mmCIF file of the N, C-alpha and C atoms, coordinates in Angstrom:
data_MODEL
# 
_entry.id   MODEL 
# 
loop_
_atom_site.group_PDB 
_atom_site.id 
_atom_site.type_symbol 
_atom_site.label_atom_id 
_atom_site.label_alt_id 
_atom_site.label_comp_id 
_atom_site.label_asym_id 
_atom_site.label_entity_id 
_atom_site.label_seq_id 
_atom_site.pdbx_PDB_ins_code 
_atom_site.Cartn_x 
_atom_site.Cartn_y 
_atom_site.Cartn_z 
_atom_site.occupancy 
_atom_site.B_iso_or_equiv 
_atom_site.pdbx_formal_charge 
_atom_site.auth_seq_id 
_atom_site.auth_comp_id 
_atom_site.auth_asym_id 
_atom_site.auth_atom_id 
_atom_site.pdbx_PDB_model_num 
ATOM 1   N N  . MET A 1 1  ? 33.625 93.408 -14.580 1.00 0.00 ? 1  MET A N  1 
ATOM 2   C CA . MET A 1 1  ? 33.166 93.070 -15.908 1.00 0.00 ? 1  MET A CA 1 
ATOM 3   C C  . MET A 1 1  ? 32.004 93.988 -16.251 1.00 0.00 ? 1  MET A C  1 
ATOM 4   N N  . GLY A 1 2  ? 31.970 94.439 -17.493 1.00 0.00 ? 2  GLY A N  1 
ATOM 5   C CA . GLY A 1 2  ? 30.904 95.313 -17.949 1.00 0.00 ? 2  GLY A CA 1 
ATOM 6   C C  . GLY A 1 2  ? 29.574 94.583 -18.059 1.00 0.00 ? 2  GLY A C  1 
ATOM 7   N N  . ARG A 1 3  ? 28.549 95.332 -18.374 1.00 0.00 ? 3  ARG A N  1 
ATOM 8   C CA . ARG A 1 3  ? 27.209 94.750 -18.402 1.00 0.00 ? 3  ARG A CA 1 
ATOM 9   C C  . ARG A 1 3  ? 27.013 93.763 -19.540 1.00 0.00 ? 3  ARG A C  1 
ATOM 10  N N  . LEU A 1 4  ? 27.868 93.798 -20.567 1.00 0.00 ? 4  LEU A N  1 
ATOM 11  C CA . LEU A 1 4  ? 27.728 92.858 -21.683 1.00 0.00 ? 4  LEU A CA 1 
ATOM 12  C C  . LEU A 1 4  ? 28.600 91.621 -21.536 1.00 0.00 ? 4  LEU A C  1 
ATOM 13  N N  . GLY A 1 5  ? 29.395 91.525 -20.486 1.00 0.00 ? 5  GLY A N  1 
ATOM 14  C CA . GLY A 1 5  ? 30.323 90.401 -20.327 1.00 0.00 ? 5  GLY A CA 1 
ATOM 15  C C  . GLY A 1 5  ? 29.661 89.043 -20.393 1.00 0.00 ? 5  GLY A C  1 
ATOM 16  N N  . LYS A 1 6  ? 28.721 88.789 -19.503 1.00 0.00 ? 6  LYS A N  1 
ATOM 17  C CA . LYS A 1 6  ? 28.057 87.479 -19.486 1.00 0.00 ? 6  LYS A CA 1 
ATOM 18  C C  . LYS A 1 6  ? 27.153 87.285 -20.695 1.00 0.00 ? 6  LYS A C  1 
ATOM 19  N N  . PRO A 1 7  ? 26.365 88.297 -21.093 1.00 0.00 ? 7  PRO A N  1 
ATOM 20  C CA . PRO A 1 7  ? 25.550 88.108 -22.298 1.00 0.00 ? 7  PRO A CA 1 
ATOM 21  C C  . PRO A 1 7  ? 26.395 87.853 -23.555 1.00 0.00 ? 7  PRO A C  1 
ATOM 22  N N  . LEU A 1 8  ? 27.543 88.523 -23.654 1.00 0.00 ? 8  LEU A N  1 
ATOM 23  C CA . LEU A 1 8  ? 28.424 88.277 -24.802 1.00 0.00 ? 8  LEU A CA 1 
ATOM 24  C C  . LEU A 1 8  ? 28.935 86.841 -24.763 1.00 0.00 ? 8  LEU A C  1 
ATOM 25  N N  . GLY A 1 9  ? 29.300 86.384 -23.591 1.00 0.00 ? 9  GLY A N  1 
ATOM 26  C CA . GLY A 1 9  ? 29.751 84.998 -23.451 1.00 0.00 ? 9  GLY A CA 1 
ATOM 27  C C  . GLY A 1 9  ? 28.678 84.010 -23.865 1.00 0.00 ? 9  GLY A C  1 
ATOM 28  N N  . ARG A 1 10 ? 27.429 84.279 -23.478 1.00 0.00 ? 10 ARG A N  1 
ATOM 29  C CA . ARG A 1 10 ? 26.331 83.395 -23.867 1.00 0.00 ? 10 ARG A CA 1 
ATOM 30  C C  . ARG A 1 10 ? 26.098 83.438 -25.371 1.00 0.00 ? 10 ARG A C  1 
ATOM 31  N N  . ALA A 1 11 ? 26.243 84.619 -25.981 1.00 0.00 ? 11 ALA A N  1 
ATOM 32  C CA . ALA A 1 11 ? 26.078 84.746 -27.429 1.00 0.00 ? 11 ALA A CA 1 
ATOM 33  C C  . ALA A 1 11 ? 27.177 83.978 -28.168 1.00 0.00 ? 11 ALA A C  1 
ATOM 34  N N  . ILE A 1 12 ? 28.387 84.044 -27.657 1.00 0.00 ? 12 ILE A N  1 
ATOM 35  C CA . ILE A 1 12 ? 29.502 83.293 -28.255 1.00 0.00 ? 12 ILE A CA 1 
ATOM 36  C C  . ILE A 1 12 ? 29.220 81.798 -28.150 1.00 0.00 ? 12 ILE A C  1 
ATOM 37  N N  . ARG A 1 13 ? 28.815 81.345 -26.967 1.00 0.00 ? 13 ARG A N  1 
ATOM 38  C CA . ARG A 1 13 ? 28.524 79.918 -26.774 1.00 0.00 ? 13 ARG A CA 1 
ATOM 39  C C  . ARG A 1 13 ? 27.409 79.449 -27.706 1.00 0.00 ? 13 ARG A C  1 
ATOM 40  N N  . ARG A 1 14 ? 26.333 80.233 -27.780 1.00 0.00 ? 14 ARG A N  1 
ATOM 41  C CA . ARG A 1 14 ? 25.195 79.848 -28.617 1.00 0.00 ? 14 ARG A CA 1 
ATOM 42  C C  . ARG A 1 14 ? 25.605 79.719 -30.085 1.00 0.00 ? 14 ARG A C  1 
ATOM 43  N N  . ARG A 1 15 ? 26.373 80.716 -30.588 1.00 0.00 ? 15 ARG A N  1 
ATOM 44  C CA . ARG A 1 15 ? 26.809 80.665 -31.988 1.00 0.00 ? 15 ARG A CA 1 
ATOM 45  C C  . ARG A 1 15 ? 27.767 79.500 -32.215 1.00 0.00 ? 15 ARG A C  1 
ATOM 46  N N  . ARG A 1 16 ? 28.662 79.280 -31.265 1.00 0.00 ? 16 ARG A N  1 
ATOM 47  C CA . ARG A 1 16 ? 29.607 78.151 -31.386 1.00 0.00 ? 16 ARG A CA 1 
ATOM 48  C C  . ARG A 1 16 ? 28.843 76.840 -31.493 1.00 0.00 ? 16 ARG A C  1 
ATOM 49  N N  . GLN A 1 17 ? 27.831 76.682 -30.662 1.00 0.00 ? 17 GLN A N  1 
ATOM 50  C CA . GLN A 1 17 ? 27.029 75.460 -30.675 1.00 0.00 ? 17 GLN A CA 1 
ATOM 51  C C  . GLN A 1 17 ? 26.206 75.343 -31.962 1.00 0.00 ? 17 GLN A C  1 
ATOM 52  N N  . GLU A 1 18 ? 25.712 76.477 -32.480 1.00 0.00 ? 18 GLU A N  1 
ATOM 53  C CA . GLU A 1 18 ? 24.989 76.470 -33.754 1.00 0.00 ? 18 GLU A CA 1 
ATOM 54  C C  . GLU A 1 18 ? 25.860 75.902 -34.864 1.00 0.00 ? 18 GLU A C  1 
ATOM 55  N N  . LEU A 1 19 ? 27.149 76.214 -34.803 1.00 0.00 ? 19 LEU A N  1 
ATOM 56  C CA . LEU A 1 19 ? 28.093 75.750 -35.824 1.00 0.00 ? 19 LEU A CA 1 
ATOM 57  C C  . LEU A 1 19 ? 28.655 74.364 -35.523 1.00 0.00 ? 19 LEU A C  1 
ATOM 58  N N  . GLY A 1 20 ? 28.309 73.825 -34.369 1.00 0.00 ? 20 GLY A N  1 
ATOM 59  C CA . GLY A 1 20 ? 28.794 72.504 -33.994 1.00 0.00 ? 20 GLY A CA 1 
ATOM 60  C C  . GLY A 1 20 ? 30.270 72.476 -33.649 1.00 0.00 ? 20 GLY A C  1 
ATOM 61  N N  . LEU A 1 21 ? 30.776 73.591 -33.139 1.00 0.00 ? 21 LEU A N  1 
ATOM 62  C CA . LEU A 1 21 ? 32.196 73.681 -32.792 1.00 0.00 ? 21 LEU A CA 1 
ATOM 63  C C  . LEU A 1 21 ? 32.408 73.428 -31.305 1.00 0.00 ? 21 LEU A C  1 
ATOM 64  N N  . SER A 1 22 ? 33.488 72.769 -30.986 1.00 0.00 ? 22 SER A N  1 
ATOM 65  C CA . SER A 1 22 ? 33.900 72.645 -29.587 1.00 0.00 ? 22 SER A CA 1 
ATOM 66  C C  . SER A 1 22 ? 34.635 73.929 -29.200 1.00 0.00 ? 22 SER A C  1 
ATOM 67  N N  . GLN A 1 23 ? 34.846 74.117 -27.914 1.00 0.00 ? 23 GLN A N  1 
ATOM 68  C CA . GLN A 1 23 ? 35.640 75.266 -27.469 1.00 0.00 ? 23 GLN A CA 1 
ATOM 69  C C  . GLN A 1 23 ? 37.049 75.178 -28.034 1.00 0.00 ? 23 GLN A C  1 
ATOM 70  N N  . GLU A 1 24 ? 37.577 73.985 -28.091 1.00 0.00 ? 24 GLU A N  1 
ATOM 71  C CA . GLU A 1 24 ? 38.925 73.800 -28.636 1.00 0.00 ? 24 GLU A CA 1 
ATOM 72  C C  . GLU A 1 24 ? 38.979 74.190 -30.110 1.00 0.00 ? 24 GLU A C  1 
ATOM 73  N N  . ALA A 1 25 ? 37.980 73.762 -30.888 1.00 0.00 ? 25 ALA A N  1 
ATOM 74  C CA . ALA A 1 25 ? 37.955 74.089 -32.315 1.00 0.00 ? 25 ALA A CA 1 
ATOM 75  C C  . ALA A 1 25 ? 37.833 75.596 -32.519 1.00 0.00 ? 25 ALA A C  1 
ATOM 76  N N  . LEU A 1 26 ? 36.962 76.239 -31.751 1.00 0.00 ? 26 LEU A N  1 
ATOM 77  C CA . LEU A 1 26 ? 36.820 77.696 -31.865 1.00 0.00 ? 26 LEU A CA 1 
ATOM 78  C C  . LEU A 1 26 ? 38.127 78.385 -31.479 1.00 0.00 ? 26 LEU A C  1 
ATOM 79  N N  . GLY A 1 27 ? 38.762 77.898 -30.444 1.00 0.00 ? 27 GLY A N  1 
ATOM 80  C CA . GLY A 1 27 ? 40.044 78.462 -30.037 1.00 0.00 ? 27 GLY A CA 1 
ATOM 81  C C  . GLY A 1 27 ? 41.083 78.380 -31.135 1.00 0.00 ? 27 GLY A C  1 
ATOM 82  N N  . LEU A 1 28 ? 41.122 77.251 -31.818 1.00 0.00 ? 28 LEU A N  1 
ATOM 83  C CA . LEU A 1 28 ? 42.071 77.094 -32.932 1.00 0.00 ? 28 LEU A CA 1 
ATOM 84  C C  . LEU A 1 28 ? 41.762 78.069 -34.056 1.00 0.00 ? 28 LEU A C  1 
ATOM 85  N N  . LEU A 1 29 ? 40.482 78.209 -34.394 1.00 0.00 ? 29 LEU A N  1 
ATOM 86  C CA . LEU A 1 29 ? 40.090 79.117 -35.475 1.00 0.00 ? 29 LEU A CA 1 
ATOM 87  C C  . LEU A 1 29 ? 40.372 80.572 -35.133 1.00 0.00 ? 29 LEU A C  1 
ATOM 88  N N  . ALA A 1 30 ? 40.145 80.942 -33.875 1.00 0.00 ? 30 ALA A N  1 
ATOM 89  C CA . ALA A 1 30 ? 40.335 82.335 -33.444 1.00 0.00 ? 30 ALA A CA 1 
ATOM 90  C C  . ALA A 1 30 ? 41.740 82.599 -32.905 1.00 0.00 ? 30 ALA A C  1 
ATOM 91  N N  . GLU A 1 31 ? 42.549 81.554 -32.845 1.00 0.00 ? 31 GLU A N  1 
ATOM 92  C CA . GLU A 1 31 ? 43.929 81.639 -32.367 1.00 0.00 ? 31 GLU A CA 1 
ATOM 93  C C  . GLU A 1 31 ? 44.018 82.121 -30.916 1.00 0.00 ? 31 GLU A C  1 
ATOM 94  N N  . VAL A 1 32 ? 43.134 81.542 -30.085 1.00 0.00 ? 32 VAL A N  1 
ATOM 95  C CA . VAL A 1 32 ? 43.199 81.749 -28.633 1.00 0.00 ? 32 VAL A CA 1 
ATOM 96  C C  . VAL A 1 32 ? 43.057 80.384 -27.970 1.00 0.00 ? 32 VAL A C  1 
ATOM 97  N N  . HIS A 1 33 ? 43.508 80.267 -26.742 1.00 0.00 ? 33 HIS A N  1 
ATOM 98  C CA . HIS A 1 33 ? 43.454 78.983 -26.044 1.00 0.00 ? 33 HIS A CA 1 
ATOM 99  C C  . HIS A 1 33 ? 42.010 78.643 -25.694 1.00 0.00 ? 33 HIS A C  1 
ATOM 100 N N  . TRP A 1 34 ? 41.686 77.364 -25.736 1.00 0.00 ? 34 TRP A N  1 
ATOM 101 C CA . TRP A 1 34 ? 40.309 76.939 -25.472 1.00 0.00 ? 34 TRP A CA 1 
ATOM 102 C C  . TRP A 1 34 ? 39.854 77.293 -24.065 1.00 0.00 ? 34 TRP A C  1 
ATOM 103 N N  . THR A 1 35 ? 40.795 77.354 -23.110 1.00 0.00 ? 35 THR A N  1 
ATOM 104 C CA . THR A 1 35 ? 40.387 77.725 -21.754 1.00 0.00 ? 35 THR A CA 1 
ATOM 105 C C  . THR A 1 35 ? 39.947 79.188 -21.696 1.00 0.00 ? 35 THR A C  1 
ATOM 106 N N  . TYR A 1 36 ? 40.510 80.012 -22.567 1.00 0.00 ? 36 TYR A N  1 
ATOM 107 C CA . TYR A 1 36 ? 40.089 81.410 -22.661 1.00 0.00 ? 36 TYR A CA 1 
ATOM 108 C C  . TYR A 1 36 ? 38.664 81.486 -23.211 1.00 0.00 ? 36 TYR A C  1 
ATOM 109 N N  . ILE A 1 37 ? 38.351 80.635 -24.195 1.00 0.00 ? 37 ILE A N  1 
ATOM 110 C CA . ILE A 1 37 ? 36.988 80.558 -24.729 1.00 0.00 ? 37 ILE A CA 1 
ATOM 111 C C  . ILE A 1 37 ? 36.031 80.209 -23.588 1.00 0.00 ? 37 ILE A C  1 
ATOM 112 N N  . SER A 1 38 ? 36.404 79.240 -22.776 1.00 0.00 ? 38 SER A N  1 
ATOM 113 C CA . SER A 1 38 ? 35.577 78.838 -21.637 1.00 0.00 ? 38 SER A CA 1 
ATOM 114 C C  . SER A 1 38 ? 35.361 80.017 -20.689 1.00 0.00 ? 38 SER A C  1 
ATOM 115 N N  . GLN A 1 39 ? 36.417 80.755 -20.401 1.00 0.00 ? 39 GLN A N  1 
ATOM 116 C CA . GLN A 1 39 ? 36.311 81.898 -19.498 1.00 0.00 ? 39 GLN A CA 1 
ATOM 117 C C  . GLN A 1 39 ? 35.422 82.993 -20.086 1.00 0.00 ? 39 GLN A C  1 
ATOM 118 N N  . LEU A 1 40 ? 35.525 83.215 -21.389 1.00 0.00 ? 40 LEU A N  1 
ATOM 119 C CA . LEU A 1 40 ? 34.673 84.201 -22.046 1.00 0.00 ? 40 LEU A CA 1 
ATOM 120 C C  . LEU A 1 40 ? 33.211 83.778 -21.965 1.00 0.00 ? 40 LEU A C  1 
ATOM 121 N N  . GLU A 1 41 ? 32.944 82.528 -22.274 1.00 0.00 ? 41 GLU A N  1 
ATOM 122 C CA . GLU A 1 41 ? 31.573 82.034 -22.284 1.00 0.00 ? 41 GLU A CA 1 
ATOM 123 C C  . GLU A 1 41 ? 30.925 82.089 -20.901 1.00 0.00 ? 41 GLU A C  1 
ATOM 124 N N  . ARG A 1 42 ? 31.726 81.943 -19.866 1.00 0.00 ? 42 ARG A N  1 
ATOM 125 C CA . ARG A 1 42 ? 31.204 82.008 -18.491 1.00 0.00 ? 42 ARG A CA 1 
ATOM 126 C C  . ARG A 1 42 ? 31.175 83.429 -17.944 1.00 0.00 ? 42 ARG A C  1 
ATOM 127 N N  . GLY A 1 43 ? 31.699 84.385 -18.716 1.00 0.00 ? 43 GLY A N  1 
ATOM 128 C CA . GLY A 1 43 ? 31.710 85.769 -18.265 1.00 0.00 ? 43 GLY A CA 1 
ATOM 129 C C  . GLY A 1 43 ? 32.786 86.078 -17.253 1.00 0.00 ? 43 GLY A C  1 
ATOM 130 N N  . VAL A 1 44 ? 33.798 85.214 -17.179 1.00 0.00 ? 44 VAL A N  1 
ATOM 131 C CA . VAL A 1 44 ? 34.900 85.407 -16.235 1.00 0.00 ? 44 VAL A CA 1 
ATOM 132 C C  . VAL A 1 44 ? 35.913 86.410 -16.782 1.00 0.00 ? 44 VAL A C  1 
ATOM 133 N N  . LYS A 1 45 ? 36.125 86.391 -18.083 1.00 0.00 ? 45 LYS A N  1 
ATOM 134 C CA . LYS A 1 45 ? 37.068 87.293 -18.751 1.00 0.00 ? 45 LYS A CA 1 
ATOM 135 C C  . LYS A 1 45 ? 36.317 88.176 -19.731 1.00 0.00 ? 45 LYS A C  1 
ATOM 136 N N  . SER A 1 46 ? 36.886 89.358 -19.988 1.00 0.00 ? 46 SER A N  1 
ATOM 137 C CA . SER A 1 46 ? 36.357 90.279 -20.985 1.00 0.00 ? 46 SER A CA 1 
ATOM 138 C C  . SER A 1 46 ? 37.320 90.315 -22.168 1.00 0.00 ? 46 SER A C  1 
ATOM 139 N N  . PRO A 1 47 ? 36.827 90.073 -23.374 1.00 0.00 ? 47 PRO A N  1 
ATOM 140 C CA . PRO A 1 47 ? 37.723 90.068 -24.532 1.00 0.00 ? 47 PRO A CA 1 
ATOM 141 C C  . PRO A 1 47 ? 38.058 91.481 -24.992 1.00 0.00 ? 47 PRO A C  1 
ATOM 142 N N  . THR A 1 48 ? 39.217 91.621 -25.613 1.00 0.00 ? 48 THR A N  1 
ATOM 143 C CA . THR A 1 48 ? 39.569 92.880 -26.263 1.00 0.00 ? 48 THR A CA 1 
ATOM 144 C C  . THR A 1 48 ? 38.790 92.968 -27.575 1.00 0.00 ? 48 THR A C  1 
ATOM 145 N N  . LEU A 1 49 ? 38.797 94.135 -28.172 1.00 0.00 ? 49 LEU A N  1 
ATOM 146 C CA . LEU A 1 49 ? 38.125 94.304 -29.460 1.00 0.00 ? 49 LEU A CA 1 
ATOM 147 C C  . LEU A 1 49 ? 38.743 93.390 -30.512 1.00 0.00 ? 49 LEU A C  1 
ATOM 148 N N  . ARG A 1 50 ? 40.044 93.246 -30.480 1.00 0.00 ? 50 ARG A N  1 
ATOM 149 C CA . ARG A 1 50 ? 40.705 92.370 -31.449 1.00 0.00 ? 50 ARG A CA 1 
ATOM 150 C C  . ARG A 1 50 ? 40.222 90.925 -31.290 1.00 0.00 ? 50 ARG A C  1 
ATOM 151 N N  . VAL A 1 51 ? 40.108 90.451 -30.063 1.00 0.00 ? 51 VAL A N  1 
ATOM 152 C CA . VAL A 1 51 ? 39.629 89.089 -29.820 1.00 0.00 ? 51 VAL A CA 1 
ATOM 153 C C  . VAL A 1 51 ? 38.181 88.951 -30.289 1.00 0.00 ? 51 VAL A C  1 
ATOM 154 N N  . ILE A 1 52 ? 37.363 89.972 -30.033 1.00 0.00 ? 52 ILE A N  1 
ATOM 155 C CA . ILE A 1 52 ? 35.977 89.932 -30.504 1.00 0.00 ? 52 ILE A CA 1 
ATOM 156 C C  . ILE A 1 52 ? 35.946 89.820 -32.021 1.00 0.00 ? 52 ILE A C  1 
ATOM 157 N N  . GLU A 1 53 ? 36.788 90.583 -32.686 1.00 0.00 ? 53 GLU A N  1 
ATOM 158 C CA . GLU A 1 53 ? 36.858 90.512 -34.155 1.00 0.00 ? 53 GLU A CA 1 
ATOM 159 C C  . GLU A 1 53 ? 37.299 89.124 -34.613 1.00 0.00 ? 53 GLU A C  1 
ATOM 160 N N  . ASP A 1 54 ? 38.310 88.560 -33.971 1.00 0.00 ? 54 ASP A N  1 
ATOM 161 C CA . ASP A 1 54 ? 38.803 87.221 -34.338 1.00 0.00 ? 54 ASP A CA 1 
ATOM 162 C C  . ASP A 1 54 ? 37.739 86.160 -34.076 1.00 0.00 ? 54 ASP A C  1 
ATOM 163 N N  . LEU A 1 55 ? 37.038 86.281 -32.958 1.00 0.00 ? 55 LEU A N  1 
ATOM 164 C CA . LEU A 1 55 ? 35.977 85.321 -32.645 1.00 0.00 ? 55 LEU A CA 1 
ATOM 165 C C  . LEU A 1 55 ? 34.839 85.430 -33.646 1.00 0.00 ? 55 LEU A C  1 
ATOM 166 N N  . ALA A 1 56 ? 34.443 86.658 -33.975 1.00 0.00 ? 56 ALA A N  1 
ATOM 167 C CA . ALA A 1 56 ? 33.358 86.845 -34.938 1.00 0.00 ? 56 ALA A CA 1 
ATOM 168 C C  . ALA A 1 56 ? 33.718 86.221 -36.279 1.00 0.00 ? 56 ALA A C  1 
ATOM 169 N N  . GLU A 1 57 ? 34.938 86.418 -36.721 1.00 0.00 ? 57 GLU A N  1 
ATOM 170 C CA . GLU A 1 57 ? 35.376 85.817 -37.986 1.00 0.00 ? 57 GLU A CA 1 
ATOM 171 C C  . GLU A 1 57 ? 35.327 84.293 -37.888 1.00 0.00 ? 57 GLU A C  1 
ATOM 172 N N  . ALA A 1 58 ? 35.825 83.748 -36.807 1.00 0.00 ? 58 ALA A N  1 
ATOM 173 C CA . ALA A 1 58 ? 35.825 82.299 -36.621 1.00 0.00 ? 58 ALA A CA 1 
ATOM 174 C C  . ALA A 1 58 ? 34.401 81.751 -36.523 1.00 0.00 ? 58 ALA A C  1 
ATOM 175 N N  . LEU A 1 59 ? 33.494 82.558 -35.983 1.00 0.00 ? 59 LEU A N  1 
ATOM 176 C CA . LEU A 1 59 ? 32.103 82.147 -35.826 1.00 0.00 ? 59 LEU A CA 1 
ATOM 177 C C  . LEU A 1 59 ? 31.256 82.478 -37.057 1.00 0.00 ? 59 LEU A C  1 
ATOM 178 N N  . GLN A 1 60 ? 31.908 83.033 -38.079 1.00 0.00 ? 60 GLN A N  1 
ATOM 179 C CA . GLN A 1 60 ? 31.239 83.361 -39.346 1.00 0.00 ? 60 GLN A CA 1 
ATOM 180 C C  . GLN A 1 60 ? 30.043 84.286 -39.123 1.00 0.00 ? 60 GLN A C  1 
ATOM 181 N N  . ILE A 1 61 ? 30.303 85.358 -38.374 1.00 0.00 ? 61 ILE A N  1 
ATOM 182 C CA . ILE A 1 61 ? 29.254 86.308 -38.023 1.00 0.00 ? 61 ILE A CA 1 
ATOM 183 C C  . ILE A 1 61 ? 29.886 87.699 -37.939 1.00 0.00 ? 61 ILE A C  1 
ATOM 184 N N  . GLU A 1 62 ? 29.135 88.724 -38.278 1.00 0.00 ? 62 GLU A N  1 
ATOM 185 C CA . GLU A 1 62 ? 29.628 90.091 -38.153 1.00 0.00 ? 62 GLU A CA 1 
ATOM 186 C C  . GLU A 1 62 ? 29.696 90.474 -36.668 1.00 0.00 ? 62 GLU A C  1 
ATOM 187 N N  . VAL A 1 63 ? 30.665 91.304 -36.330 1.00 0.00 ? 63 VAL A N  1 
ATOM 188 C CA . VAL A 1 63 ? 30.807 91.764 -34.950 1.00 0.00 ? 63 VAL A CA 1 
ATOM 189 C C  . VAL A 1 63 ? 29.510 92.427 -34.489 1.00 0.00 ? 63 VAL A C  1 
ATOM 190 N N  . SER A 1 64 ? 28.918 93.235 -35.349 1.00 0.00 ? 64 SER A N  1 
ATOM 191 C CA . SER A 1 64 ? 27.693 93.944 -34.970 1.00 0.00 ? 64 SER A CA 1 
ATOM 192 C C  . SER A 1 64 ? 26.557 92.969 -34.666 1.00 0.00 ? 64 SER A C  1 
ATOM 193 N N  . VAL A 1 65 ? 26.466 91.889 -35.414 1.00 0.00 ? 65 VAL A N  1 
ATOM 194 C CA . VAL A 1 65 ? 25.422 90.892 -35.180 1.00 0.00 ? 65 VAL A CA 1 
ATOM 195 C C  . VAL A 1 65 ? 25.690 90.154 -33.871 1.00 0.00 ? 65 VAL A C  1 
ATOM 196 N N  . LEU A 1 66 ? 26.949 89.823 -33.623 1.00 0.00 ? 66 LEU A N  1 
ATOM 197 C CA . LEU A 1 66 ? 27.306 89.164 -32.377 1.00 0.00 ? 66 LEU A CA 1 
ATOM 198 C C  . LEU A 1 66 ? 26.945 90.052 -31.177 1.00 0.00 ? 66 LEU A C  1 
ATOM 199 N N  . MET A 1 67 ? 27.230 91.337 -31.286 1.00 0.00 ? 67 MET A N  1 
ATOM 200 C CA . MET A 1 67 ? 26.920 92.268 -30.200 1.00 0.00 ? 67 MET A CA 1 
ATOM 201 C C  . MET A 1 67 ? 25.406 92.416 -30.032 1.00 0.00 ? 67 MET A C  1 
ATOM 202 N N  . GLN A 1 68 ? 24.662 92.439 -31.132 1.00 0.00 ? 68 GLN A N  1 
ATOM 203 C CA . GLN A 1 68 ? 23.189 92.497 -31.036 1.00 0.00 ? 68 GLN A CA 1 
ATOM 204 C C  . GLN A 1 68 ? 22.652 91.275 -30.317 1.00 0.00 ? 68 GLN A C  1 
ATOM 205 N N  . ARG A 1 69 ? 23.213 90.126 -30.656 1.00 0.00 ? 69 ARG A N  1 
ATOM 206 C CA . ARG A 1 69 ? 22.787 88.901 -29.977 1.00 0.00 ? 69 ARG A CA 1 
ATOM 207 C C  . ARG A 1 69 ? 23.077 88.978 -28.484 1.00 0.00 ? 69 ARG A C  1 
ATOM 208 N N  . ALA A 1 70 ? 24.222 89.551 -28.142 1.00 0.00 ? 70 ALA A N  1 
ATOM 209 C CA . ALA A 1 70 ? 24.573 89.696 -26.727 1.00 0.00 ? 70 ALA A CA 1 
ATOM 210 C C  . ALA A 1 70 ? 23.584 90.615 -26.015 1.00 0.00 ? 70 ALA A C  1 
ATOM 211 N N  . GLU A 1 71 ? 23.161 91.675 -26.690 1.00 0.00 ? 71 GLU A N  1 
ATOM 212 C CA . GLU A 1 71 ? 22.217 92.618 -26.084 1.00 0.00 ? 71 GLU A CA 1 
ATOM 213 C C  . GLU A 1 71 ? 20.872 91.968 -25.813 1.00 0.00 ? 71 GLU A C  1 
ATOM 214 N N  . HIS A 1 72 ? 20.545 90.922 -26.582 1.00 0.00 ? 72 HIS A N  1 
ATOM 215 C CA . HIS A 1 72 ? 19.237 90.257 -26.435 1.00 0.00 ? 72 HIS A CA 1 
ATOM 216 C C  . HIS A 1 72 ? 19.310 88.997 -25.592 1.00 0.00 ? 72 HIS A C  1 
ATOM 217 N N  . GLU A 1 73 ? 20.466 88.709 -25.023 1.00 0.00 ? 73 GLU A N  1 
ATOM 218 C CA . GLU A 1 73 ? 20.619 87.528 -24.166 1.00 0.00 ? 73 GLU A CA 1 
ATOM 219 C C  . GLU A 1 73 ? 20.006 87.794 -22.806 1.00 0.00 ? 73 GLU A C  1 
# 
């Protein structure tokens, strides 16, 4: 996993919680399984760019902002 894997997962979790979404709800919005969301948040899996784009849209945040948040985690 790259150096942003775990920080990106933490940024996704933090934004999801800010919006009051469960992993299941985020998975439905981003069209990925909730267990994949869990794996991303724990830094077990690395998302593709397409998944990052889908997650950012579901999280109502720009990809660049999500990545900045990950860099500061």
